[in-house]
N, C-alpha and C positions, 0 to 999 in steps of 0.2 A: 504494500500500500504506500502511496506517495501522497504527501500533503504539500500544497503550494501556499506560501505565506504572503500576505499582502502587507504593504506599509501602512502607517497611520496608527491612530490610537483607537481602541475599542473599550467599551464599558460593558462588563458582563451582566446579563440578566437571565433569570431562570426561564422565562418564557421563550428565549431564543435558543435554548439548549436542545440538542438532538438526543434526548434520553427520556426515560419513563418517569424520572423524578421531577417533582414540581418545585425543587429548590436547588440552589448551588451554594456551597460555602464561599464562593467567590463573588457573590451578588454585589454589584456596584463597584467592583475592582476595576481600576483603569489600567489597561495593559497596552504595551506597544505591539503592533502587528496583529494578525488574526488569520484565520484559515480562509483562503480564497477558493481553493478546490481540493477535493480528495479524490484520488484515482485508485481503483481496485482492479488489478489485472488489466490495466490499460483503459478502463472505462471510468468516466466521471460519475461519482456517486454523491458528491456534495458540491454544489455550485452556488457561490454567493450566499453561503450560510444556510441553504435549503437542501434537504435530502432529495435527490433526483433519481436514486437507484431503484431497482425493482425488489419486491419482497423476495427473500431467499438469497439475496446477493451475499449476505454475510454468513458467518458461522458462529454459533454460541460456543464459547470456551469457558467452561466452569472453572472458577478459581480453586486453587489448591489450598488445603488447610495448612496454616503455618505451624511448625513444630519448633519447640526450643531444642537446644542441644541435648537435653536429657530425655527427649522423647515426649514430654508433656506439652499439652496445649497451653 
């Protein structure tokens, strides 16, 4: 996957996020740059902040449980 970054300043807002959550811990944070396009296997799936891919383009990868060095969670 490739991500193209645009210049300028962006302010994060939860309603602009491409996720199922209705909040972001970065709400209102002013950042330099932002995502212009995201390409997956040569196809644009995010353009100008909007998801333009097809359902099934991605693949769910379950996170692994973290373990300490002694094997306890």
